C-alpha positions in Angstrom: -26.2 -17.8 6.2 -27.1 -14.7 8.1 -26.4 -12.3 5.2 -28.5 -14.4 2.8 -31.5 -14.6 5.3 -31.0 -18.4 5.8 -32.0 -18.6 9.4 -32.1 -22.4 9.5 -28.6 -22.6 8.1 -27.4 -20.0 10.5 -28.9 -21.8 13.5 -27.3 -25.1 12.2 -23.9 -23.6 13.0 -24.6 -23.7 16.7 -25.2 -26.5 19.2 -28.5 -26.6 21.1 -26.8 -25.2 24.2 -24.7 -22.5 22.5 -24.5 -19.2 24.4 -24.1 -15.8 22.8 -22.2 -13.0 24.4 -22.9 -9.2 24.0 -22.3 -5.9 25.7 -24.9 -3.3 26.5 -24.4 0.5 26.1 -22.8 0.7 29.5 -20.2 -1.9 28.5 -21.7 -4.6 30.8 -21.4 -8.1 29.5 -24.6 -10.2 29.0 -25.2 -13.8 27.8 -28.1 -15.4 26.1 -29.0 -18.9 24.7 -28.7 -18.6 20.9 -31.4 -21.2 20.2 -33.8 -19.9 22.8 -37.4 -19.7 21.5 -37.5 -15.9 22.0 -34.1 -15.5 20.2 -35.3 -17.6 17.3 -38.6 -15.6 17.0 -36.7 -12.3 17.1 -34.2 -13.5 14.5 -37.0 -14.7 12.3 -38.7 -11.3 12.5 -35.5 -9.6 11.6 -34.9 -11.9 8.6 -38.4 -11.4 7.4 -38.0 -7.6 7.7 -35.0 -7.7 5.4 -36.7 -10.0 2.9 -39.9 -7.9 2.8 -37.9 -4.7 2.4 -35.5 -6.2 -0.2 -32.6 -5.2 2.0 -29.2 -7.0 1.6 -26.8 -7.4 4.5 -23.1 -7.8 4.3 -20.9 -8.5 7.3 -17.3 -7.4 7.0 -15.1 -10.1 8.6 -11.5 -9.7 9.7 -9.3 -12.3 11.2 -6.2 -11.4 13.0 -3.1 -13.6 12.6 -0.4 -12.9 15.2 2.9 -13.3 13.3 5.3 -12.3 16.0 5.2 -11.0 19.6 7.8 -9.5 21.9 7.6 -7.5 25.1 7.4 -4.3 23.1 5.8 -5.1 19.8 3.4 -7.4 18.0 3.3 -8.2 14.3 -0.1 -9.0 12.9 -1.8 -9.7 9.6 -5.5 -8.9 9.0 
């Protein structure tokens, strides 16, 4: 939904009390309510900017599957 500028679809993925987690430039953790009015307005402005400027976003996603693990090694598939 995010990559196709579908903000309503994106927000539908979260419960009303969902909390986002981020880290600032100092590596300090912060949290924020995803469906907070300010967050929604900020996300709407960002989506509108991409639409108006005909910009396409693509998120590269990688999942890590742990295949095996010992005290000295880990086998993963991404």
